[in-house]
py3Dmol code that shows the C-alpha trace and the ligand (Angstrom):
import py3Dmol

protein = """\
ATOM      1  CA  UNK A   1     -14.898   0.575  -4.669  1.00  0.00           C
ATOM      2  CA  UNK A   2     -11.725   0.770  -2.518  1.00  0.00           C
ATOM      3  CA  UNK A   3      -8.982  -1.665  -3.535  1.00  0.00           C
ATOM      4  CA  UNK A   4      -8.772  -3.682  -0.314  1.00  0.00           C
ATOM      5  CA  UNK A   5      -6.015  -6.246  -0.119  1.00  0.00           C
ATOM      6  CA  UNK A   6      -3.728  -6.923   2.844  1.00  0.00           C
ATOM      7  CA  UNK A   7      -0.387  -8.126   1.510  1.00  0.00           C
ATOM      8  CA  UNK A   8       0.674 -11.496   2.872  1.00  0.00           C
ATOM      9  CA  UNK A   9       4.193 -12.256   4.197  1.00  0.00           C
ATOM     10  CA  UNK A  10       5.136  -8.720   3.216  1.00  0.00           C
ATOM     11  CA  UNK A  11       8.110  -8.087   5.530  1.00  0.00           C
ATOM     12  CA  UNK A  12       9.467 -11.600   5.074  1.00  0.00           C
ATOM     13  CA  UNK A  13       9.349 -11.525   1.272  1.00  0.00           C
ATOM     14  CA  UNK A  14      10.786  -8.010   0.933  1.00  0.00           C
ATOM     15  CA  UNK A  15      13.657  -8.827   3.344  1.00  0.00           C
ATOM     16  CA  UNK A  16      14.284 -12.002   1.374  1.00  0.00           C
ATOM     17  CA  UNK A  17      14.760 -10.034  -1.860  1.00  0.00           C
ATOM     18  CA  UNK A  18      17.828  -8.183  -0.431  1.00  0.00           C
ATOM     19  CA  UNK A  19      16.950  -5.063  -2.430  1.00  0.00           C
ATOM     20  CA  UNK A  20      19.776  -2.890  -3.838  1.00  0.00           C
ATOM     21  CA  UNK A  21      18.751   0.723  -4.467  1.00  0.00           C
ATOM     22  CA  UNK A  22      19.968   0.675  -8.092  1.00  0.00           C
ATOM     23  CA  UNK A  23      18.778  -2.865  -8.887  1.00  0.00           C
ATOM     24  CA  UNK A  24      16.190  -4.081 -11.390  1.00  0.00           C
ATOM     25  CA  UNK A  25      13.178  -5.900  -9.926  1.00  0.00           C
ATOM     26  CA  UNK A  26      10.087  -7.651 -11.199  1.00  0.00           C
ATOM     27  CA  UNK A  27       6.754  -8.059  -9.429  1.00  0.00           C
ATOM     28  CA  UNK A  28       4.855 -10.674 -11.458  1.00  0.00           C
ATOM     29  CA  UNK A  29       1.626 -10.241  -9.491  1.00  0.00           C
ATOM     30  CA  UNK A  30       1.135  -6.531  -8.814  1.00  0.00           C
ATOM     31  CA  UNK A  31      -2.415  -6.729  -7.328  1.00  0.00           C
ATOM     32  CA  UNK A  32      -2.936  -3.783  -4.970  1.00  0.00           C
ATOM     33  CA  UNK A  33       0.750  -2.889  -5.223  1.00  0.00           C
ATOM     34  CA  UNK A  34       1.542  -3.825  -1.605  1.00  0.00           C
ATOM     35  CA  UNK A  35       4.777  -5.672  -2.396  1.00  0.00           C
ATOM     36  CA  UNK A  36       5.664  -3.308  -5.228  1.00  0.00           C
ATOM     37  CA  UNK A  37       5.359  -0.233  -2.976  1.00  0.00           C
ATOM     38  CA  UNK A  38       7.781  -1.778  -0.492  1.00  0.00           C
ATOM     39  CA  UNK A  39      10.234  -2.559  -3.300  1.00  0.00           C
ATOM     40  CA  UNK A  40       9.838   0.904  -4.844  1.00  0.00           C
ATOM     41  CA  UNK A  41      10.413   2.533  -1.432  1.00  0.00           C
ATOM     42  CA  UNK A  42      13.848   0.888  -1.309  1.00  0.00           C
ATOM     43  CA  UNK A  43      14.869   1.884  -4.851  1.00  0.00           C
ATOM     44  CA  UNK A  44      16.617   5.082  -5.878  1.00  0.00           C
ATOM     45  CA  UNK A  45      16.162   6.963  -9.170  1.00  0.00           C
ATOM     46  CA  UNK A  46      18.400   4.450 -10.946  1.00  0.00           C
ATOM     47  CA  UNK A  47      16.470   1.470  -9.638  1.00  0.00           C
ATOM     48  CA  UNK A  48      13.823  -0.108 -11.838  1.00  0.00           C
ATOM     49  CA  UNK A  49      10.630  -2.006 -11.113  1.00  0.00           C
ATOM     50  CA  UNK A  50       8.658  -3.932 -13.740  1.00  0.00           C
ATOM     51  CA  UNK A  51       5.157  -4.920 -12.610  1.00  0.00           C
ATOM     52  CA  UNK A  52       2.803  -7.418 -14.236  1.00  0.00           C
ATOM     53  CA  UNK A  53      -0.871  -8.093 -13.725  1.00  0.00           C
ATOM     54  CA  UNK A  54      -3.548  -9.754 -15.828  1.00  0.00           C
ATOM     55  CA  UNK A  55      -6.091  -7.442 -14.229  1.00  0.00           C
ATOM     56  CA  UNK A  56      -6.276  -3.927 -15.667  1.00  0.00           C
ATOM     57  CA  UNK A  57      -8.256  -2.632 -12.678  1.00  0.00           C
ATOM     58  CA  UNK A  58      -5.439  -3.720 -10.356  1.00  0.00           C
ATOM     59  CA  UNK A  59      -2.873  -1.991 -12.566  1.00  0.00           C
ATOM     60  CA  UNK A  60      -4.858   1.259 -12.532  1.00  0.00           C
ATOM     61  CA  UNK A  61      -5.185   1.223  -8.748  1.00  0.00           C
ATOM     62  CA  UNK A  62      -1.531   0.347  -8.219  1.00  0.00           C
ATOM     63  CA  UNK A  63      -0.314   3.019 -10.647  1.00  0.00           C
ATOM     64  CA  UNK A  64      -1.769   5.662  -8.317  1.00  0.00           C
ATOM     65  CA  UNK A  65      -0.356   3.967  -5.219  1.00  0.00           C
ATOM     66  CA  UNK A  66       3.124   3.890  -6.749  1.00  0.00           C
ATOM     67  CA  UNK A  67       3.052   7.536  -7.929  1.00  0.00           C
ATOM     68  CA  UNK A  68       5.048   8.896  -4.950  1.00  0.00           C
ATOM     69  CA  UNK A  69       8.062   6.702  -5.702  1.00  0.00           C
ATOM     70  CA  UNK A  70      10.649   7.955  -8.138  1.00  0.00           C
ATOM     71  CA  UNK A  71      12.327   4.762  -9.310  1.00  0.00           C
ATOM     72  CA  UNK A  72      11.790   3.787 -12.959  1.00  0.00           C
ATOM     73  CA  UNK A  73       8.429   2.025 -13.204  1.00  0.00           C
ATOM     74  CA  UNK A  74       6.990  -0.136 -15.957  1.00  0.00           C
ATOM     75  CA  UNK A  75       3.439  -1.528 -15.727  1.00  0.00           C
ATOM     76  CA  UNK A  76       2.650  -4.508 -17.905  1.00  0.00           C
ATOM     77  CA  UNK A  77      -0.862  -5.812 -18.551  1.00  0.00           C
ATOM     78  CA  UNK A  78       0.226  -9.352 -19.324  1.00  0.00           C
ATOM     79  CA  UNK A  79       0.818 -12.785 -17.828  1.00  0.00           C
ATOM     80  CA  UNK A  80       4.105 -12.892 -15.900  1.00  0.00           C
ATOM     81  CA  UNK A  81       4.860 -16.113 -17.804  1.00  0.00           C
ATOM     82  CA  UNK A  82       5.512 -13.840 -20.825  1.00  0.00           C
ATOM     83  CA  UNK A  83       8.311 -11.996 -18.991  1.00  0.00           C
ATOM     84  CA  UNK A  84      10.922 -12.867 -21.650  1.00  0.00           C
ATOM     85  CA  UNK A  85       9.233 -10.876 -24.398  1.00  0.00           C
ATOM     86  CA  UNK A  86       8.863  -7.927 -21.986  1.00  0.00           C
ATOM     87  CA  UNK A  87      12.585  -8.132 -21.123  1.00  0.00           C
ATOM     88  CA  UNK A  88      13.292  -8.082 -24.826  1.00  0.00           C
ATOM     89  CA  UNK A  89      10.995  -5.113 -25.581  1.00  0.00           C
ATOM     90  CA  UNK A  90      12.231  -3.139 -22.576  1.00  0.00           C
ATOM     91  CA  UNK A  91      15.915  -4.037 -23.146  1.00  0.00           C
ATOM     92  CA  UNK A  92      16.279  -5.509 -19.671  1.00  0.00           C
ATOM     93  CA  UNK A  93      19.415  -7.668 -19.313  1.00  0.00           C
ATOM     94  CA  UNK A  94      18.360  -9.369 -16.078  1.00  0.00           C
ATOM     95  CA  UNK A  95      16.531  -8.943 -12.783  1.00  0.00           C
ATOM     96  CA  UNK A  96      18.129  -8.703  -9.336  1.00  0.00           C
ATOM     97  CA  UNK A  97      14.940  -9.963  -7.757  1.00  0.00           C
ATOM     98  CA  UNK A  98      11.544 -11.324  -8.723  1.00  0.00           C
ATOM     99  CA  UNK A  99       8.487 -11.699  -6.525  1.00  0.00           C
ATOM    100  CA  UNK A 100       5.365 -13.744  -7.265  1.00  0.00           C
ATOM    101  CA  UNK A 101       2.430 -13.602  -4.854  1.00  0.00           C
ATOM    102  CA  UNK A 102       0.274 -16.152  -6.645  1.00  0.00           C
ATOM    103  CA  UNK A 103      -3.491 -16.408  -6.992  1.00  0.00           C
ATOM    104  CA  UNK A 104      -6.205 -13.797  -6.622  1.00  0.00           C
ATOM    105  CA  UNK A 105      -6.382 -10.604  -4.568  1.00  0.00           C
ATOM    106  CA  UNK A 106      -8.975  -9.969  -1.862  1.00  0.00           C
ATOM    107  CA  UNK A 107     -10.258  -7.167  -4.087  1.00  0.00           C
ATOM    108  CA  UNK A 108     -11.014  -9.642  -6.885  1.00  0.00           C
ATOM    109  CA  UNK A 109     -12.730 -12.070  -4.493  1.00  0.00           C
ATOM    110  CA  UNK A 110     -14.704  -9.397  -2.683  1.00  0.00           C
ATOM    111  CA  UNK A 111     -15.993  -7.725  -5.857  1.00  0.00           C
ATOM    112  CA  UNK A 112     -19.182  -9.752  -6.463  1.00  0.00           C
ATOM    113  CA  UNK A 113     -19.404  -8.760 -10.135  1.00  0.00           C
ATOM    114  CA  UNK A 114     -16.060 -10.484 -10.858  1.00  0.00           C
ATOM    115  CA  UNK A 115     -17.766 -13.787 -10.047  1.00  0.00           C
ATOM    116  CA  UNK A 116     -15.030 -15.348  -7.879  1.00  0.00           C
ATOM    117  CA  UNK A 117     -17.021 -15.618  -4.665  1.00  0.00           C
ATOM    118  CA  UNK A 118     -19.325 -18.381  -3.458  1.00  0.00           C
ATOM    119  CA  UNK A 119     -20.317 -16.056  -0.592  1.00  0.00           C
ATOM    120  CA  UNK A 120     -21.816 -13.309  -2.778  1.00  0.00           C
ATOM    121  CA  UNK A 121     -24.037 -13.419  -5.826  1.00  0.00           C
ATOM    122  CA  UNK A 122     -22.593 -12.317  -9.140  1.00  0.00           C
ATOM    123  CA  UNK A 123     -22.275 -13.364 -12.777  1.00  0.00           C
ATOM    124  CA  UNK A 124     -20.114 -16.454 -13.150  1.00  0.00           C
ATOM    125  CA  UNK A 125     -16.851 -15.069 -14.466  1.00  0.00           C
ATOM    126  CA  UNK A 126     -13.627 -15.592 -12.418  1.00  0.00           C
ATOM    127  CA  UNK A 127     -11.304 -14.268 -15.144  1.00  0.00           C
ATOM    128  CA  UNK A 128      -8.422 -12.228 -13.720  1.00  0.00           C
ATOM    129  CA  UNK A 129      -8.138 -10.575 -17.118  1.00  0.00           C
ATOM    130  CA  UNK A 130     -11.498  -8.967 -17.834  1.00  0.00           C
ATOM    131  CA  UNK A 131     -10.798  -9.236 -21.583  1.00  0.00           C
ATOM    132  CA  UNK A 132     -10.068 -12.974 -21.471  1.00  0.00           C
ATOM    133  CA  UNK A 133     -12.039 -15.254 -23.785  1.00  0.00           C
ATOM    134  CA  UNK A 134     -12.527 -18.052 -21.233  1.00  0.00           C
ATOM    135  CA  UNK A 135     -14.658 -17.536 -18.142  1.00  0.00           C
ATOM    136  CA  UNK A 136     -16.412 -19.645 -15.497  1.00  0.00           C
ATOM    137  CA  UNK A 137     -19.770 -19.546 -17.298  1.00  0.00           C
ATOM    138  CA  UNK A 138     -18.211 -21.201 -20.357  1.00  0.00           C
ATOM    139  CA  UNK A 139     -16.444 -23.833 -18.228  1.00  0.00           C
ATOM    140  CA  UNK A 140     -19.600 -24.685 -16.256  1.00  0.00           C
ATOM    141  CA  UNK A 141     -22.004 -24.719 -19.218  1.00  0.00           C
ATOM    142  CA  UNK A 142     -19.856 -26.056 -22.059  1.00  0.00           C
ATOM    143  CA  UNK A 143     -17.226 -28.468 -20.673  1.00  0.00           C
ATOM    144  CA  UNK A 144     -18.104 -32.163 -20.770  1.00  0.00           C
ATOM    145  CA  UNK A 145     -19.037 -33.971 -17.572  1.00  0.00           C
ATOM    146  CA  UNK A 146     -15.721 -35.855 -17.564  1.00  0.00           C
ATOM    147  CA  UNK A 147     -13.708 -32.665 -18.109  1.00  0.00           C
ATOM    148  CA  UNK A 148     -15.520 -31.016 -15.179  1.00  0.00           C
ATOM    149  CA  UNK A 149     -14.914 -34.045 -12.993  1.00  0.00           C
ATOM    150  CA  UNK A 150     -11.189 -34.003 -13.830  1.00  0.00           C
ATOM    151  CA  UNK A 151     -10.899 -30.271 -13.086  1.00  0.00           C
ATOM    152  CA  UNK A 152     -12.726 -30.566  -9.755  1.00  0.00           C
ATOM    153  CA  UNK A 153     -10.556 -33.530  -8.758  1.00  0.00           C
ATOM    154  CA  UNK A 154      -7.181 -32.266 -10.038  1.00  0.00           C
ATOM    155  CA  UNK A 155      -7.470 -28.551  -9.222  1.00  0.00           C
ATOM    156  CA  UNK A 156      -9.826 -28.697  -6.237  1.00  0.00           C
ATOM    157  CA  UNK A 157      -8.898 -32.066  -4.711  1.00  0.00           C
ATOM    158  CA  UNK A 158     -12.679 -32.480  -4.400  1.00  0.00           C
ATOM    159  CA  UNK A 159     -13.780 -35.910  -3.139  1.00  0.00           C
ATOM    160  CA  UNK A 160     -17.235 -35.602  -4.713  1.00  0.00           C
ATOM    161  CA  UNK A 161     -15.968 -34.385  -8.113  1.00  0.00           C
ATOM    162  CA  UNK A 162     -18.056 -36.969 -10.036  1.00  0.00           C
ATOM    163  CA  UNK A 163     -21.324 -36.222  -8.236  1.00  0.00           C
ATOM    164  CA  UNK A 164     -20.877 -32.460  -8.625  1.00  0.00           C
ATOM    165  CA  UNK A 165     -20.020 -32.733 -12.338  1.00  0.00           C
ATOM    166  CA  UNK A 166     -23.115 -34.907 -12.866  1.00  0.00           C
ATOM    167  CA  UNK A 167     -25.364 -32.441 -10.988  1.00  0.00           C
ATOM    168  CA  UNK A 168     -24.086 -29.539 -13.097  1.00  0.00           C
ATOM    169  CA  UNK A 169     -24.549 -31.304 -16.425  1.00  0.00           C
ATOM    170  CA  UNK A 170     -28.057 -32.487 -15.424  1.00  0.00           C
ATOM    171  CA  UNK A 171     -29.238 -29.005 -14.408  1.00  0.00           C
ATOM    172  CA  UNK A 172     -27.743 -27.205 -17.404  1.00  0.00           C
ATOM    173  CA  UNK A 173     -29.840 -29.423 -19.764  1.00  0.00           C
ATOM    174  CA  UNK A 174     -32.859 -27.392 -18.644  1.00  0.00           C
ATOM    175  CA  UNK A 175     -31.293 -24.054 -17.748  1.00  0.00           C
ATOM    176  CA  UNK A 176     -27.999 -22.272 -18.310  1.00  0.00           C
ATOM    177  CA  UNK A 177     -26.098 -21.745 -15.027  1.00  0.00           C
ATOM    178  CA  UNK A 178     -25.173 -18.071 -14.914  1.00  0.00           C
ATOM    179  CA  UNK A 179     -24.583 -16.935 -11.329  1.00  0.00           C
ATOM    180  CA  UNK A 180     -22.210 -17.800  -8.491  1.00  0.00           C
ATOM    181  CA  UNK A 181     -25.156 -18.330  -6.133  1.00  0.00           C
ATOM    182  CA  UNK A 182     -26.795 -20.894  -8.455  1.00  0.00           C
ATOM    183  CA  UNK A 183     -23.517 -22.752  -8.857  1.00  0.00           C
ATOM    184  CA  UNK A 184     -22.774 -22.722  -5.106  1.00  0.00           C
ATOM    185  CA  UNK A 185     -26.245 -24.177  -4.453  1.00  0.00           C
ATOM    186  CA  UNK A 186     -25.863 -26.918  -7.055  1.00  0.00           C
ATOM    187  CA  UNK A 187     -22.501 -27.910  -5.551  1.00  0.00           C
ATOM    188  CA  UNK A 188     -23.812 -27.876  -1.977  1.00  0.00           C
ATOM    189  CA  UNK A 189     -26.834 -30.024  -2.898  1.00  0.00           C
ATOM    190  CA  UNK A 190     -24.644 -32.523  -4.777  1.00  0.00           C
ATOM    191  CA  UNK A 191     -22.500 -33.209  -1.716  1.00  0.00           C
ATOM    192  CA  UNK A 192     -23.909 -35.736   0.793  1.00  0.00           C
ATOM    193  CA  UNK A 193     -25.421 -33.876   3.776  1.00  0.00           C
ATOM    194  CA  UNK A 194     -22.974 -35.440   6.260  1.00  0.00           C
ATOM    195  CA  UNK A 195     -19.988 -34.097   4.296  1.00  0.00           C
ATOM    196  CA  UNK A 196     -21.326 -30.600   3.593  1.00  0.00           C
ATOM    197  CA  UNK A 197     -19.814 -28.808   6.530  1.00  0.00           C
ATOM    198  CA  UNK A 198     -16.415 -29.042   8.099  1.00  0.00           C
ATOM    199  CA  UNK A 199     -13.529 -27.820   5.958  1.00  0.00           C
ATOM    200  CA  UNK A 200     -15.027 -24.436   5.014  1.00  0.00           C
ATOM    201  CA  UNK A 201     -17.854 -23.720   2.570  1.00  0.00           C
ATOM    202  CA  UNK A 202     -18.886 -26.827   0.570  1.00  0.00           C
ATOM    203  CA  UNK A 203     -18.344 -24.947  -2.718  1.00  0.00           C
ATOM    204  CA  UNK A 204     -14.845 -23.707  -1.822  1.00  0.00           C
ATOM    205  CA  UNK A 205     -12.840 -26.442  -3.568  1.00  0.00           C
ATOM    206  CA  UNK A 206     -14.877 -26.414  -6.797  1.00  0.00           C
ATOM    207  CA  UNK A 207     -14.707 -22.616  -7.031  1.00  0.00           C
ATOM    208  CA  UNK A 208     -10.927 -22.840  -6.595  1.00  0.00           C
ATOM    209  CA  UNK A 209     -10.767 -25.510  -9.309  1.00  0.00           C
ATOM    210  CA  UNK A 210     -12.802 -23.475 -11.817  1.00  0.00           C
ATOM    211  CA  UNK A 211     -10.735 -20.356 -11.102  1.00  0.00           C
ATOM    212  CA  UNK A 212      -7.500 -22.289 -11.746  1.00  0.00           C
ATOM    213  CA  UNK A 213      -8.907 -23.614 -15.035  1.00  0.00           C
ATOM    214  CA  UNK A 214     -10.239 -20.227 -16.212  1.00  0.00           C
ATOM    215  CA  UNK A 215      -6.926 -18.472 -15.539  1.00  0.00           C
ATOM    216  CA  UNK A 216      -4.609 -21.355 -16.497  1.00  0.00           C
ATOM    217  CA  UNK A 217      -2.928 -20.803 -13.139  1.00  0.00           C
ATOM    218  CA  UNK A 218      -0.948 -24.047 -12.967  1.00  0.00           C
ATOM    219  CA  UNK A 219      -0.269 -24.404 -16.689  1.00  0.00           C
ATOM    220  CA  UNK A 220       3.358 -23.736 -17.474  1.00  0.00           C
ATOM    221  CA  UNK A 221       4.047 -22.554 -13.920  1.00  0.00           C
ATOM    222  CA  UNK A 222       6.982 -24.920 -13.409  1.00  0.00           C
ATOM    223  CA  UNK A 223       8.490 -24.084 -16.813  1.00  0.00           C
ATOM    224  CA  UNK A 224       7.926 -20.366 -16.091  1.00  0.00           C
ATOM    225  CA  UNK A 225       9.815 -20.606 -12.799  1.00  0.00           C
ATOM    226  CA  UNK A 226      12.708 -22.521 -14.376  1.00  0.00           C
ATOM    227  CA  UNK A 227      12.934 -19.967 -17.155  1.00  0.00           C
ATOM    228  CA  UNK A 228      12.765 -17.033 -14.711  1.00  0.00           C
ATOM    229  CA  UNK A 229      15.827 -18.391 -12.930  1.00  0.00           C
ATOM    230  CA  UNK A 230      17.720 -19.388 -16.070  1.00  0.00           C
ATOM    231  CA  UNK A 231      16.839 -16.461 -18.335  1.00  0.00           C
ATOM    232  CA  UNK A 232      15.467 -13.756 -16.042  1.00  0.00           C
ATOM    233  CA  UNK A 233      17.612 -13.566 -12.900  1.00  0.00           C
ATOM    234  CA  UNK A 234      21.106 -12.107 -12.655  1.00  0.00           C
ATOM    235  CA  UNK A 235      23.659 -14.146 -10.708  1.00  0.00           C
ATOM    236  CA  UNK A 236      23.034 -13.393  -7.019  1.00  0.00           C
ATOM    237  CA  UNK A 237      19.447 -12.422  -7.891  1.00  0.00           C
ATOM    238  CA  UNK A 238      16.609 -13.815  -5.790  1.00  0.00           C
ATOM    239  CA  UNK A 239      13.223 -15.293  -6.577  1.00  0.00           C
ATOM    240  CA  UNK A 240      10.530 -15.197  -3.857  1.00  0.00           C
ATOM    241  CA  UNK A 241       7.265 -17.063  -4.411  1.00  0.00           C
ATOM    242  CA  UNK A 242       4.202 -16.983  -2.141  1.00  0.00           C
ATOM    243  CA  UNK A 243       1.641 -19.762  -2.649  1.00  0.00           C
ATOM    244  CA  UNK A 244      -1.823 -20.306  -1.165  1.00  0.00           C
ATOM    245  CA  UNK A 245      -2.643 -23.943  -1.821  1.00  0.00           C
ATOM    246  CA  UNK A 246      -0.865 -27.274  -1.885  1.00  0.00           C
ATOM    247  CA  UNK A 247      -1.088 -27.806  -5.675  1.00  0.00           C
ATOM    248  CA  UNK A 248       0.695 -24.522  -6.336  1.00  0.00           C
ATOM    249  CA  UNK A 249       3.220 -25.039  -3.557  1.00  0.00           C
ATOM    250  CA  UNK A 250       4.082 -28.535  -4.823  1.00  0.00           C
ATOM    251  CA  UNK A 251       4.960 -27.117  -8.251  1.00  0.00           C
ATOM    252  CA  UNK A 252       7.109 -24.354  -6.745  1.00  0.00           C
ATOM    253  CA  UNK A 253       8.858 -26.811  -4.409  1.00  0.00           C
ATOM    254  CA  UNK A 254       9.603 -29.229  -7.258  1.00  0.00           C
ATOM    255  CA  UNK A 255      10.995 -26.474  -9.493  1.00  0.00           C
ATOM    256  CA  UNK A 256      13.151 -25.082  -6.662  1.00  0.00           C
ATOM    257  CA  UNK A 257      14.478 -28.552  -5.702  1.00  0.00           C
ATOM    258  CA  UNK A 258      15.317 -29.340  -9.316  1.00  0.00           C
ATOM    259  CA  UNK A 259      17.244 -26.076  -9.680  1.00  0.00           C
ATOM    260  CA  UNK A 260      19.056 -26.650  -6.373  1.00  0.00           C
ATOM    261  CA  UNK A 261      20.134 -30.253  -7.120  1.00  0.00           C
ATOM    262  CA  UNK A 262      23.605 -31.296  -8.152  1.00  0.00           C
ATOM    263  CA  UNK A 263      22.273 -34.515  -9.660  1.00  0.00           C
ATOM    264  CA  UNK A 264      18.841 -35.316 -11.065  1.00  0.00           C
ATOM    265  CA  UNK A 265      19.568 -38.944 -12.084  1.00  0.00           C
ATOM    266  CA  UNK A 266      17.192 -41.765 -11.239  1.00  0.00           C
ATOM    267  CA  UNK A 267      18.056 -42.718  -7.632  1.00  0.00           C
ATOM    268  CA  UNK A 268      18.500 -46.365  -8.750  1.00  0.00           C
ATOM    269  CA  UNK A 269      21.548 -45.532 -10.920  1.00  0.00           C
ATOM    270  CA  UNK A 270      24.856 -46.379  -9.196  1.00  0.00           C
ATOM    271  CA  UNK A 271      26.679 -43.313 -10.610  1.00  0.00           C
ATOM    272  CA  UNK A 272      25.622 -39.899 -11.841  1.00  0.00           C
ATOM    273  CA  UNK A 273      25.144 -39.664 -15.596  1.00  0.00           C
ATOM    274  CA  UNK A 274      23.231 -36.380 -15.765  1.00  0.00           C
ATOM    275  CA  UNK A 275      26.099 -34.071 -14.739  1.00  0.00           C
ATOM    276  CA  UNK A 276      23.466 -31.567 -13.625  1.00  0.00           C
ATOM    277  CA  UNK A 277      24.860 -28.804 -11.437  1.00  0.00           C
ATOM    278  CA  UNK A 278      22.851 -26.800  -8.930  1.00  0.00           C
ATOM    279  CA  UNK A 279      21.871 -23.449 -10.417  1.00  0.00           C
ATOM    280  CA  UNK A 280      20.544 -21.940  -7.203  1.00  0.00           C
ATOM    281  CA  UNK A 281      20.876 -21.964  -3.443  1.00  0.00           C
ATOM    282  CA  UNK A 282      17.701 -22.320  -1.400  1.00  0.00           C
ATOM    283  CA  UNK A 283      17.650 -19.336   0.953  1.00  0.00           C
ATOM    284  CA  UNK A 284      15.614 -21.354   3.450  1.00  0.00           C
ATOM    285  CA  UNK A 285      15.240 -25.120   3.218  1.00  0.00           C
ATOM    286  CA  UNK A 286      11.700 -25.046   4.649  1.00  0.00           C
ATOM    287  CA  UNK A 287       8.992 -22.626   3.459  1.00  0.00           C
ATOM    288  CA  UNK A 288       8.611 -19.419   5.483  1.00  0.00           C
ATOM    289  CA  UNK A 289       5.178 -19.227   7.150  1.00  0.00           C
ATOM    290  CA  UNK A 290       3.166 -16.251   8.468  1.00  0.00           C
ATOM    291  CA  UNK A 291       3.865 -15.189  12.068  1.00  0.00           C
ATOM    292  CA  UNK A 292       1.208 -15.789  14.763  1.00  0.00           C
ATOM    293  CA  UNK A 293       0.406 -12.050  14.585  1.00  0.00           C
ATOM    294  CA  UNK A 294      -0.185 -12.155  10.839  1.00  0.00           C
ATOM    295  CA  UNK A 295      -2.310 -15.302  11.179  1.00  0.00           C
ATOM    296  CA  UNK A 296      -4.428 -13.494  13.769  1.00  0.00           C
ATOM    297  CA  UNK A 297      -4.829 -10.300  11.734  1.00  0.00           C
ATOM    298  CA  UNK A 298      -5.236 -11.659   8.222  1.00  0.00           C
ATOM    299  CA  UNK A 299      -7.251 -14.879   7.792  1.00  0.00           C
ATOM    300  CA  UNK A 300      -6.182 -14.984   4.134  1.00  0.00           C
ATOM    301  CA  UNK A 301      -2.601 -15.678   5.255  1.00  0.00           C
ATOM    302  CA  UNK A 302      -3.528 -19.065   6.768  1.00  0.00           C
ATOM    303  CA  UNK A 303      -2.454 -21.236   3.881  1.00  0.00           C
ATOM    304  CA  UNK A 304       0.412 -19.001   2.699  1.00  0.00           C
ATOM    305  CA  UNK A 305       3.954 -20.299   2.169  1.00  0.00           C
ATOM    306  CA  UNK A 306       6.975 -18.340   0.989  1.00  0.00           C
ATOM    307  CA  UNK A 307       9.886 -20.013  -0.798  1.00  0.00           C
ATOM    308  CA  UNK A 308      13.041 -18.120  -1.747  1.00  0.00           C
ATOM    309  CA  UNK A 309      16.071 -19.016  -3.846  1.00  0.00           C
ATOM    310  CA  UNK A 310      19.235 -17.252  -4.992  1.00  0.00           C
ATOM    311  CA  UNK A 311      20.853 -17.821  -8.375  1.00  0.00           C
ATOM    312  CA  UNK A 312      24.491 -18.934  -8.067  1.00  0.00           C
TER     313      UNK A 312
END
"""
ligand_1 = """\
27
SAM
C -2.387 -12.170 -4.429
S -2.612 -10.867 -5.540
C -1.141 -9.916 -5.372
C -1.195 -8.908 -4.273
C 0.009 -8.009 -4.190
N 1.221 -8.743 -3.970
C -0.176 -6.963 -3.090
O 0.538 -7.047 -2.089
O -1.015 -6.086 -3.254
C -2.333 -11.632 -7.071
C -2.466 -10.713 -8.273
O -1.739 -11.313 -9.321
C -2.487 -11.334 -10.505
N -2.042 -12.540 -11.215
C -2.231 -13.834 -10.856
N -1.643 -14.649 -11.738
C -1.047 -13.859 -12.666
C -0.268 -14.118 -13.828
N 0.013 -15.369 -14.231
N 0.219 -13.069 -14.529
C -0.058 -11.795 -14.138
N -0.816 -11.492 -13.058
C -1.293 -12.511 -12.330
C -3.934 -11.328 -10.062
O -4.744 -10.719 -11.051
C -3.883 -10.507 -8.761
O -4.119 -9.151 -9.011
"""
view = py3Dmol.view(width=600, height=400)
view.addModel(protein, "pdb")
view.setStyle({"model": 0}, {"cartoon": {"style": "trace"}})
view.addModel(ligand_1, "xyz")
view.setStyle({"model": 1}, {"stick": {}})
view.zoomTo()
view.show()
């Protein structure tokens, strides 16, 4: 199968990184290599690009795509949150720029056998890393009703989280739930008929929630971002993060605001006691959004937001 993924906010994020031809860069979410190719194109032989992905298939595709570029390339099959140990192993002192294009690729969603899609039938899986121990089948069949309800509410902002969790735990008493189609049907039937249609497919939010749980997408994200700035970026280095839903964007915004604040004291205190100093400058105060052209040509860009900071 072709690796189809149209990179989102590509020009905007690459411009924002201010790439120097001999700099050291990190792409934490390699995917189809769209952003990495644009970085590699701007690097000379002394430039270096370190690329992470949890998905080995993505790494194999991107390796081929990046072949024509002669900068120094390192592919890492690991979570970008483990960047510190990779810096240590690879003797990297610091990065001049880091890009994170969070979430899943269109290739992962469109490949039915990966089990991410409520639109196609496939085994319930949803793990970005095909060797991961946790997958969607385990979450759906083994988590307690209250754990499912919490996940659907917290990671999917699903109004009918309780009803859907109850429907799943009732059905799995008689039969293991093993396919995306079965799960999508159970979710749809658990939602009151009047609320089934409107904001996209009725199973969209629960599928998002399960995917976030399976891949631990929000766990340690804030700490990871803080550490990337404090321990990963060189002074003057930039961090660009693209998010696709409000939960993710909220975490990125909070981490960026914390790093950019001169004082993080409780607002009620009359004087500053924290002596915190801003560690970064926000390159744009508001998130950068896709252009009307991009919105027209790539439906996946609709919810995208790009935030960029520079270490000072
Ligand atoms: C939106 S796609 C990236 C697309 C890429 N920027 C491009 O233009 O082709 C996200 C990719 O990041 C990977 N990914 C998501 N979270 C990750 C994490 N914490 N660590 C490593 N890879 C991750 C996914 O497996 C997926 O391949």
